[in-house]
C-alpha positions in Angstrom: -12.0 -34.9 -59.6 -14.0 -33.2 -62.3 -12.8 -30.7 -64.8 -13.1 -27.1 -63.6 -12.1 -25.1 -66.7 -14.9 -24.1 -69.2 -15.5 -21.8 -72.0 -17.3 -18.7 -71.4 -20.4 -17.7 -73.2 -20.1 -15.2 -75.8 -22.3 -12.7 -73.8 -19.9 -12.9 -70.7 -16.8 -12.6 -73.0 -18.2 -9.5 -74.7 -18.8 -7.9 -71.4 -15.2 -8.6 -70.3 -14.0 -7.2 -73.5 -16.1 -4.2 -73.1 -14.4 -3.2 -69.8 -11.1 -2.7 -71.8 -12.7 -1.2 -74.7 -15.6 0.6 -73.5 -14.8 2.5 -70.3 -17.3 5.4 -70.5 -19.6 7.2 -73.0 -16.6 8.9 -74.6 -15.2 5.5 -75.7 -18.6 4.7 -77.5 -18.5 8.1 -79.3 -14.7 7.4 -80.4 -15.5 4.0 -81.7 -18.8 4.9 -83.7 -17.1 8.2 -85.2 -13.9 6.3 -86.3 -16.1 3.6 -87.8 -18.0 6.4 -89.8 -14.7 7.8 -91.0 -13.6 4.2 -92.3 -17.0 3.9 -94.1 -16.0 6.9 -96.3 -18.5 9.4 -94.4 -17.8 13.2 -95.1 -20.7 14.4 -92.7 -20.8 13.0 -89.1 -23.5 14.1 -86.6 -23.3 13.3 -82.9 -26.4 13.7 -80.7 -26.2 13.0 -76.8 -28.6 13.0 -74.1 -27.3 13.4 -70.3 -23.7 13.1 -71.5 -24.4 9.8 -73.2 -25.8 8.0 -70.3 -29.5 8.2 -71.8 -28.6 8.3 -75.6 -25.6 8.4 -77.8 -26.5 8.7 -81.7 -24.1 8.9 -84.5 -25.2 9.4 -87.8 -23.0 9.4 -90.9 -23.6 9.3 -94.7 -21.0 6.6 -95.5 -21.2 3.4 -97.3 -23.7 1.8 -95.0 -23.9 -2.0 -94.7 -26.1 -4.8 -96.2 -28.3 -7.0 -94.0 -25.9 -9.7 -93.4 -23.0 -7.2 -92.8 -24.9 -5.2 -90.2 -25.6 -8.6 -88.3 -22.2 -9.7 -88.5 -20.6 -6.4 -87.5 -21.7 -7.1 -84.0 -19.8 -10.5 -83.6 -16.4 -10.6 -81.9 -13.3 -10.0 -84.2 -15.6 -9.4 -87.2 -13.9 -6.6 -89.3 -13.7 -5.4 -93.0 -10.3 -3.7 -92.4 -7.8 -6.7 -92.5 -7.8 -10.1 -93.7 -4.5 -11.6 -92.6 -1.7 -11.0 -90.0 0.4 -9.1 -92.5 -2.2 -6.4 -92.9 -1.5 -5.3 -89.3 1.8 -3.6 -90.6 0.0 -1.6 -93.2 -3.0 -0.2 -91.6 -4.4 3.1 -92.8 -7.9 2.6 -91.1 -9.0 4.0 -87.8 -10.3 0.6 -86.5 -9.4 -3.0 -87.3 -9.7 -5.1 -84.4 -13.4 -6.0 -84.7 -14.0 -5.5 -81.0 -15.8 -2.2 -80.6 -19.4 -3.0 -81.7 -19.6 -6.3 -80.0 -18.5 -4.8 -76.7 -20.9 -1.9 -77.1 -23.9 -4.2 -77.9 -22.9 -6.3 -74.9 -23.5 -3.4 -72.3 -26.2 -1.3 -74.0 -29.6 -1.2 -75.9 -28.4 -0.6 -79.5 -30.5 0.1 -82.6 -28.6 0.3 -86.0 -30.4 1.7 -89.1 -28.3 1.3 -92.2 -28.5 1.4 -96.0 -26.0 0.9 -98.9 -25.9 3.0 -101.9 -28.2 1.7 -104.6 -30.5 -0.4 -102.3 -34.3 0.4 -102.1 -34.4 -0.5 -98.5 -32.1 -0.6 -95.5 -31.9 -2.6 -92.4 -33.1 -1.9 -88.8 -31.3 -4.1 -86.2 -32.2 -4.0 -82.5 -29.7 -5.7 -80.0 -29.9 -5.6 -76.3 -27.0 -7.1 -74.0 -25.7 -9.0 -77.0 -28.9 -10.6 -77.6 -30.6 -9.9 -81.2 -34.0 -8.8 -80.6 -35.2 -8.0 -84.1 -33.9 -7.6 -87.7 -36.1 -6.0 -90.3 -36.1 -3.9 -93.5 -36.2 -0.2 -93.0 -36.7 2.9 -95.2 -33.7 4.9 -94.0 -31.3 7.1 -95.9 -27.9 6.0 -97.1 -25.2 5.6 -94.5 -25.5 4.3 -90.8 -27.2 5.6 -87.8 -26.3 3.9 -84.5 -28.5 4.7 -81.4 -26.9 3.6 -78.0 -29.3 3.7 -75.0 -28.8 3.1 -71.4 -25.2 2.4 -71.4 -24.0 -0.1 -69.0 -27.6 -1.0 -68.0 -26.6 -4.5 -67.2 -23.3 -3.5 -65.5 -24.5 -1.7 -62.5 -20.9 -1.4 -61.0 -19.6 0.3 -64.1 -22.6 2.5 -64.4 -22.3 3.6 -60.8 -18.8 4.7 -61.3 -19.4 7.1 -64.2 -18.6 10.6 -63.2 -20.9 13.7 -63.3 -22.4 14.5 -66.7 -20.1 17.6 -66.8 -17.1 15.4 -66.5 -18.4 12.9 -69.0 -19.2 15.5 -71.5 -15.8 16.9 -71.2 -14.4 13.5 -72.1 -16.7 13.3 -75.1 -15.8 16.9 -76.3 -12.2 15.7 -76.1 -12.6 12.7 -78.2 -14.5 14.8 -80.7 -11.8 17.5 -80.7 -9.2 14.8 -81.4 -10.9 13.3 -84.3 -12.1 16.6 -85.8 -8.7 18.0 -85.8 -7.3 14.8 -87.3 -9.8 15.2 -90.3 -10.4 18.8 -91.0 -11.8 17.9 -94.5 -14.8 16.3 -92.8 -17.8 18.1 -91.1 -18.8 17.4 -87.6 -21.6 18.3 -85.4 -22.1 17.7 -81.7 -25.2 18.3 -79.9 -25.9 17.8 -76.0 -29.3 18.1 -74.7 -30.6 19.9 -77.9 -27.7 22.5 -77.4 -25.2 22.9 -80.2 -21.5 22.6 -78.9 -19.8 22.2 -82.3 -21.0 22.6 -85.9 -17.8 22.2 -87.8 -17.8 22.6 -91.7 -15.2 21.0 -94.0 -12.1 23.4 -93.7 -8.3 23.6 -93.7 -6.2 22.8 -90.6 -5.9 26.3 -89.3 -9.4 27.1 -89.5 -10.3 23.9 -87.9 -8.0 24.8 -84.9 -9.5 28.2 -84.8 -13.2 26.9 -84.8 -12.4 24.5 -82.2 -10.3 26.7 -79.8 -11.6 30.1 -80.5 -10.4 33.1 -82.6 -8.0 34.3 -80.2 -5.6 31.2 -80.9 -5.3 32.3 -84.6 -2.8 35.0 -83.8 -0.9 32.7 -81.5 0.0 30.0 -84.2 3.3 29.4 -85.9 3.4 27.1 -89.1 5.5 24.1 -89.0 6.6 22.1 -92.2 9.3 19.6 -92.9 9.7 16.7 -95.3 12.3 14.0 -94.8 12.6 10.2 -95.7 11.8 9.0 -92.3 8.9 11.4 -91.3 6.9 14.3 -92.9 5.8 16.9 -90.4 3.1 19.7 -90.7 1.0 21.8 -88.5 1.2 24.7 -85.9 3.0 25.3 -82.7 2.0 28.2 -80.3 4.0 31.3 -79.5 6.1 31.0 -76.3 4.4 34.1 -74.7 1.0 32.2 -75.0 2.1 29.1 -73.2 -0.3 27.8 -70.3 0.4 26.3 -67.1 -2.2 23.4 -68.0 -2.3 20.9 -70.8 -5.2 20.8 -73.1 -3.8 22.2 -76.5 -1.1 19.6 -77.2 -2.0 17.2 -80.0 0.0 14.6 -82.1 -1.5 12.9 -85.0 0.1 10.0 -87.1 -1.4 9.3 -90.4 -4.6 10.8 -89.5 -4.8 9.1 -86.0 -4.5 10.9 -82.6 -1.6 9.5 -80.5 0.0 10.2 -77.1 3.8 10.1 -77.2 5.5 11.5 -74.0 8.9 11.0 -75.7 8.0 13.2 -78.6 6.4 15.7 -76.1 9.8 16.3 -74.6 11.3 16.9 -78.0 9.0 19.9 -78.3 9.5 21.0 -74.8 13.3 21.0 -75.2 12.9 23.0 -78.4 11.2 25.7 -76.4 14.0 25.4 -73.9 14.7 28.8 -72.1 12.0 30.7 -74.0 9.0 29.5 -72.0 7.6 31.2 -69.0 8.2 29.2 -65.8 6.0 26.0 -65.6 4.3 26.4 -68.7 3.4 24.1 -71.7 3.2 25.4 -75.4 0.4 24.6 -77.6 1.1 22.3 -80.6 -0.9 20.6 -83.3 1.5 18.4 -85.0 0.5 16.0 -87.9 3.0 13.2 -88.8 3.0 11.2 -92.2 5.0 8.0 -92.0 5.1 4.7 -93.8 2.8 2.3 -92.2 5.2 -0.3 -92.3 7.5 1.7 -90.0 5.0 2.0 -87.0 3.1 -0.4 -84.8 -0.4 0.7 -83.7 -1.6 -2.7 -82.5 -0.4 -2.1 -78.9 -3.6 -1.1 -77.0 -7.4 -1.4 -77.8 -7.6 2.4 -77.8 -5.0 2.7 -80.5 -3.5 6.0 -78.8 -0.1 4.5 -78.3 2.2 4.0 -81.2 5.7 2.7 -81.7 8.0 3.9 -84.3 10.7 2.0 -86.0 13.2 4.7 -85.6 12.0 6.9 -82.7 15.4 8.5 -82.0 15.8 9.8 -85.4 12.2 11.1 -85.5 12.7 12.8 -82.2 15.7 14.8 -83.5 13.6 15.7 -86.7 10.7 16.8 -84.5 13.0 18.9 -82.2 14.9 20.5 -85.1 11.6 21.3 -86.9 10.1 23.1 -84.0 13.4 25.0 -83.3 13.5 26.1 -87.0 9.8 27.2 -86.8 10.5 29.2 -83.6 13.6 30.8 -85.2 11.7 31.9 -88.2 9.1 33.4 -85.8 11.6 35.5 -83.7 12.5 37.4 -86.8 9.2 37.7 -88.4 6.9 40.7 -88.0 3.5 40.2 -86.5 0.9 40.3 -89.2 -2.7 40.6 -88.6 -4.3 38.6 -91.3 -8.0 39.4 -90.4 -7.5 43.2 -91.5 -7.1 44.5 -95.1 -3.6 45.3 -96.1 -2.8 48.9 -96.1 0.5 50.5 -97.1 1.7 53.4 -95.2 4.0 55.6 -97.4 5.3 58.9 -96.1 4.9 61.7 -98.4 7.9 63.9 -98.9 7.2 67.7 -98.3 7.3 69.9 -101.5 9.9 72.5 -101.8 9.1 75.6 -99.6 6.8 73.8 -97.3 7.0 75.0 -93.7 7.0 72.2 -91.3 5.2 73.3 -88.1 7.2 72.9 -84.9 5.5 70.4 -82.7 3.9 72.0 -79.6 4.9 71.2 -76.1 2.5 71.1 -73.3 3.6 71.5 -69.9 1.7 70.8 -66.7 3.0 73.4 -64.1 1.1 71.3 -61.3 3.1 68.2 -61.9 5.2 67.1 -58.9 7.3 63.9 -59.7 7.7 63.2 -55.9 4.0 62.8 -55.4 4.2 59.4 -57.3 6.7 58.0 -54.8 4.3 58.7 -52.0 1.7 56.4 -53.6 1.7 53.0 -52.3 2.5 50.5 -55.3 0.0 47.9 -56.0 1.3 44.4 -55.0 0.1 41.0 -54.8 -0.5 41.2 -51.0 -2.0 44.7 -51.0 -5.4 43.5 -50.2 -4.6 40.3 -48.8 -6.7 39.5 -45.7 -4.8 41.0 -42.7 -4.5 38.1 -40.3 -1.2 39.4 -38.7 -3.2 40.0 -35.4 -4.6 36.5 -35.3 -4.2 34.9 -32.1 -2.5 31.8 -33.6 0.5 34.2 -34.3 1.0 34.8 -30.6 0.9 31.0 -29.9 3.7 29.6 -31.9 3.7 26.5 -29.9 0.1 25.8 -30.8 0.4 26.9 -34.4 3.5 24.7 -35.1 2.7 21.7 -32.7 3.0 18.7 -34.8 4.4 20.7 -37.8 6.6 17.9 -39.0 4.5 14.8 -37.9 3.3 12.5 -40.6 -0.3 13.1 -39.6 -0.2 16.7 -40.9 -0.2 15.3 -44.4 -3.7 16.2 -45.9 -6.0 13.3 -46.3 -5.8 12.2 -49.8 -9.6 11.3 -50.0 -10.3 15.1 -49.0 -8.4 16.5 -51.9 -10.1 17.7 -55.0 -7.2 17.4 -57.3 -5.3 14.5 -55.4 -3.6 13.6 -58.8 -1.3 16.7 -58.3 -0.5 16.0 -54.7 3.2 15.0 -54.3 4.2 12.4 -51.8 5.4 14.2 -48.6 8.3 12.7 -46.8 8.1 12.6 -43.1 10.1 15.0 -41.0 11.6 14.1 -37.5 8.6 14.0 -35.2 10.5 15.1 -32.0 11.1 18.6 -33.6 8.4 21.0 -33.1 8.5 24.5 -34.7 8.2 26.2 -31.2 11.6 24.9 -30.5 12.7 26.7 -33.6 11.5 30.1 -32.6 13.5 32.7 -30.6 12.9 35.9 -28.9 12.4 38.6 -31.6 11.3 36.0 -34.0 8.9 38.5 -35.7 11.8 40.4 -36.9 13.3 37.5 -39.1 15.8 38.2 -41.7 14.6 37.0 -45.1 16.3 36.1 -48.2 14.9 35.4 -51.5 16.6 32.8 -53.6 16.1 32.6 -57.4 12.8 34.7 -56.9 11.3 31.3 -56.0 12.2 30.5 -52.5 12.2 32.4 -49.1 14.6 31.5 -46.5 15.1 32.6 -43.1 17.4 31.5 -40.1 15.9 29.6 -37.2 17.5 28.1 -34.2 18.5 24.8 -35.7 19.1 25.6 -39.2 17.3 27.3 -42.1 13.6 27.6 -42.9 12.8 27.3 -46.6 9.5 28.5 -48.0 7.9 28.2 -51.6 6.6 31.7 -52.2 4.1 30.7 -54.8 2.5 27.7 -52.8 2.5 29.9 -49.7 0.5 32.6 -51.5 -1.8 30.0 -52.9 -2.5 28.7 -49.3 -3.3 32.3 -48.1 -5.6 33.1 -51.2 -7.5 29.7 -50.9 -8.3 30.1 -47.3 -9.5 33.7 -48.1 -11.7 32.5 -50.9 -13.1 29.6 -48.9 -14.1 32.0 -46.1 -15.7 34.3 -48.6 -17.6 31.5 -50.2 -18.8 30.2 -46.9 -19.9 33.6 -45.5 -20.5 36.7 -47.4 -20.4 37.7 -51.0 -17.1 38.9 -52.2 -16.7 42.7 -52.9 -16.4 43.5 -56.6 -14.4 45.8 -58.4 -15.9 47.2 -61.5 -14.1 47.5 -64.8 -14.1 50.6 -66.6 -13.8 49.0 -69.9 -15.1 45.4 -69.4 -13.0 43.0 -71.5 -14.9 40.7 -74.0 -14.0 36.9 -73.8 -14.6 35.2 -77.0 -14.7 31.4 -76.2 -15.4 28.2 -78.1 -18.6 26.3 -77.3 -17.1 23.8 -74.9 -15.5 26.4 -72.6 -18.5 28.7 -72.8 -20.7 25.8 -71.4 -18.2 25.4 -68.6 -18.2 29.2 -67.7 -21.9 29.4 -68.0 -22.2 26.4 -65.5 -20.0 28.3 -62.7 -21.5 31.9 -63.0 -23.6 31.7 -59.9 -20.4 30.6 -57.7 -18.2 33.2 -59.5 -20.7 35.9 -58.5 -20.2 35.0 -54.8 -16.5 35.5 -55.1 -17.0 39.0 -56.4 -16.9 38.4 -60.2 -19.3 40.1 -62.3 -19.6 38.3 -65.7 -22.4 39.1 -68.2 -23.2 36.9 -71.0 -23.2 38.7 -74.3 -24.2 35.7 -76.6 -23.7 31.9 -76.8 -20.1 32.1 -76.8 -19.0 35.6 -75.7 -19.1 37.0 -72.1 -18.2 40.5 -70.6 -15.9 40.8 -67.5 -17.6 43.7 -65.8 -16.2 43.1 -62.2 -13.5 41.2 -60.4 -12.9 40.5 -56.6 -11.4 43.8 -55.2 -8.5 42.1 -53.8 -7.6 41.0 -57.4 -8.2 44.2 -59.2 -4.5 44.7 -59.7 -4.5 41.5 -62.1 -5.6 41.7 -65.7 -9.3 40.6 -65.6 -9.4 38.8 -69.1 -6.3 36.8 -68.2 -7.6 36.0 -64.7 -10.9 34.6 -65.9 -9.1 32.6 -68.7 -6.8 30.9 -66.2 -9.7 30.2 -63.9 -11.6 28.6 -66.6 -8.6 26.6 -67.8 -8.0 25.4 -64.4 -11.9 24.4 -63.8 -12.1 22.9 -67.3 -9.0 20.5 -66.6 -10.1 19.5 -63.1 -13.7 19.2 -63.1 -15.8 18.4 -60.2 -18.2 15.6 -59.7 -20.1 16.6 -56.6 -22.0 19.8 -56.3 -20.8 20.5 -52.7 -17.2 20.4 -53.9 -17.4 23.4 -56.4 -16.6 26.0 -53.8 -13.3 24.2 -52.9 -12.7 23.6 -56.6 -13.2 27.3 -57.4 -11.2 28.5 -54.4 -8.3 26.4 -55.4 -8.5 27.3 -59.1 -8.7 31.1 -58.2 -5.8 30.7 -55.8 -3.6 29.2 -58.6 -4.7 31.7 -61.1 -4.0 34.7 -58.9 -1.0 33.8 -56.8 2.4 35.2 -57.4 4.4 33.6 -60.1 7.8 32.1 -59.6 10.4 34.8 -60.6 8.5 37.6 -59.1 10.8 39.8 -57.1 9.3 40.6 -53.6 10.2 43.4 -51.3 11.1 42.7 -47.7 7.7 44.1 -46.5 5.7 41.8 -48.9 7.9 38.9 -47.8 7.1 39.8 -44.2 3.4 40.3 -44.9 3.3 36.9 -46.9 5.1 35.1 -44.0 2.6 36.5 -41.3 -0.4 35.6 -43.5 0.8 32.1 -44.2 1.1 31.4 -40.3 -2.2 32.7 -39.8 -3.7 30.1 -42.0 -5.3 27.0 -40.6 -3.0 24.8 -42.5 0.2 26.8 -43.5 2.3 23.7 -44.0 0.8 22.4 -47.3 -0.6 24.1 -50.4 -4.2 23.5 -51.4 -3.2 20.5 -53.4 -1.0 18.9 -50.8 2.4 20.2 -51.8 5.0 21.1 -49.2 5.3 24.9 -48.4 7.9 24.9 -45.6 11.0 22.7 -44.8 13.7 23.0 -42.4 17.3 22.3 -43.3 19.0 21.4 -40.0 22.6 22.5 -39.0 23.4 18.8 -39.1 22.7 18.5 -42.7 24.9 21.5 -43.4 27.7 19.9 -41.4 27.3 16.8 -43.5 27.5 18.6 -46.8 30.6 20.5 -45.5 32.5 17.4 -44.4 
C-alpha cells in the first residue's frame, strides 16, 4: 500500500491558518493596526470601503521595512518580536506569532508600500493569494501602507458567510475602540466610504473615553487608582445609576492590550453588589500593569485571553479597588468640570437693614381633591385594548397545547436567538382550559418581589413574569403598527438633544425611516446630534431621551443582517426599552389589564426572545415540598 500522508503546500497551509486568525474584516484591521503600533507609529489611519469587503487600507508613520524585510514579513512565522522560546514570557509587543500577514495574503489581494527612515526609495510589494506578483522600488513616504482588497476572494464559503455591511462595520469599530482606548497617546482616524467615523488626536485616558463614547459619559466616570506589588490598576468606572442593561462599555487592558476576563468581570460586578439597578451592568475602563513574566498571553491567536500567575490575589485587589472608588464617590459632591468655578458667599446684612418678609401667593381656586380624580399615567394606560378579543372567550383554543413542546418558538425564526433560554417541556396532557374555572376573569392576583404575578388555578398556581409579559404585549402591538399604519406621535414641548459619538450616530441615522413608522419624530441637528421631537403616543409617559438611548443601545448590540428583519428587530428592541422594569409596583387593575392583554396575544407563552412568561406550579409539587 502506498503512503497517504503528504505535506501541504504553503498556500493551503496559509489558508487553513487564515481560518483561525482572519475571521472577518475586523480581524484584518486589528492585526494591521497592532503591527503599526509595534512599528512605533504615532499616527494610524484606517480607510474602508463596503465595511472592508472591497478595501481595507491602514497607513502608519512607523519605522517601515527594508525590501528584504517586506518580502519576508509575508512568510509564515516570520516575526521581529521574538527570537527564542524564553521571549514568550516577557512579551511587551502587540504581535509576536508571525501568522497575521501570511494569513491575510493567503485570502486577499495585498499591496504593501513601505519605506524606512533615511532611505531614498521605498518598496512596493503586490501579493495575491500568497503568490508574489511583483516587487519594485517605490517613491512613498516613511512608514507602511497596507491595502487589502477583495478579502476572501478565493474562499467563497467564507465570503458568503460574512454578515451585512452594518454588522461587519460594527465589529471593525469595536476593534478600533479597543486599540484606541489602550493607546490614548496615539492618534487614530477611521473613515468608511469617505465618511469620518473617528478622528482621535493624541490625548489622555479620560478624553479618549469621552471622544469615543460621547460627552455625556464624562460626568458618569469615577477614577480608579491603586498600586500593589502584584498589579497596578488605573482607569475609570461608571456611576451605578448610569449602568445599562446591555454590554458595550466594559474594558480590561493588560500592559496596553485589550483582554477578556470573565473572572475579573465578576470581581467588578460584586464590588457593585446591591447598588446597581436590576439586571444592569456598569461601565468600566480598567488598565492593568503587571510584570510580563507573571502572565501568559500565548493562549489564542487573537491574544485576548490572558492567564495570570496569581489570579485570585489580583481578583481581590480589583474588587477592593473598585469598592474603594465607589466609597469615595458616595461621599464626594458632584462637580461640573466643564463650567468655570464660581464661589457663592452669602453677604451678611448691614446693621439696621430691614429684611423684607417673603410674599405668599395663594390660589383660591385650587382644589386638592381634583388631583385624585385624574387617572395616573401607568405603563398600560395606552396599551392596545385587546380585552374584547374573541380569543379571550375561547380559553380552550387560546391555551390548546399551551404546555406542549411544539409551542417553543422556532430558533431559526428568532432575531436574537443567542438570548433565548432553553425551555423545559411541561406535561403535555395538561391543557390550560382544564385550569380555568367559572368566574375565571375575576382572578385573585398577588405580586411577588415586584417581579412575578401569581394567581390560583384549578391544579395549583400560575406564575407570570411581569416584565416579559409586558414585552410580549408591546412587541405584538409594535409589529402590528409597523405592518399596517404609521404610529401616532406625541410631540415633545421641549425636544431633548441627543449627543452621540460617530458610530452610534451612524446606527441611528440608518434606522430613522423605520422609527418614523413607529411614531418617533427625530430630527438630525448635525453629524452627531439629534433632536427627539416626538415619540409614540402610547410611550409618552416615558423619558424621550432615555427611550431613544435604550433603543439605540439595543439595536447597536443586536444588529440585523436582512433588511426585512429590521421591523422585528425594532419591535423587539422598543418592547425591551419601554416594558415595565422588575421592581415596579403594579396596582390590581394594572395587573388585571396586563393579564388580559397578554392572553389576547398570538403567542402569550413566550417573550419575543423565546423566554418563558408563564409556568404552572402544580398541587403535586406543593405536596412534595411539604413532605
